[in-house]
N, C-alpha and C positions, 0 to 999 in steps of 0.2 A: 479679506485678510483677518486672521484671528488676532484678537487683542493681545494675547500673550506673545505671539510671534512678533507683533509690531513693537511691543515694549522690550522684550528680552532678546529677540533675534532667533536665528536658526540654531538648533543644537549642534554641538561640535561632533565631528566624526571621531572614531576611536583613535585614528592616527594623529589627529590634531589635539585631542585631549591629553595625550601623553606629554606634550610640550607645555601644557598649562598647569600641571600639577605642582604643588608645593611639597617640599620635604616636610616630614613630621615636625621637626624642630622649628622650622620657619612658620609652618601653619599654626603651631601652638602659640608662638610669640605673637602672631598677627591677630588670631581670633580670640585668644584669651584676654587680651587687653580690651577688646570691645565689651566682653562680658563683665570685666572688672569695673569699667567705667559706668556701665549700666547699673550695677549694684551700688556703686558709690552715689550716684545721683538719685536713686530710688528713695533712699532714706530722707533726703532733703525734700523731695516732692511730697512724700507722705506727711512729713511734719508741716509743710505748707498747707495742705488740705485740712489737716486736723486743727491747725491754728485758725484758719478761716471758719471752719465749722464751729469751733469753740467760741469764737468772737460773735458769730451769728446767734448762737444759743444764749449768750449773755444778754443780748438785746431782746430775746424772745421772752 
């Protein structure tokens, strides 16, 4: 058994895939919120790393 098939499962057939699609408006709302939250947390994480690196350099 291939690892990808075990983790993800079998691909959908074309008939089945039509029922799984999102409208453009719904897809934009669902997927853009994920990107926005990633951008919001990225700045905080960068500042955390820079703060720790700066504190380490003071003691150096």
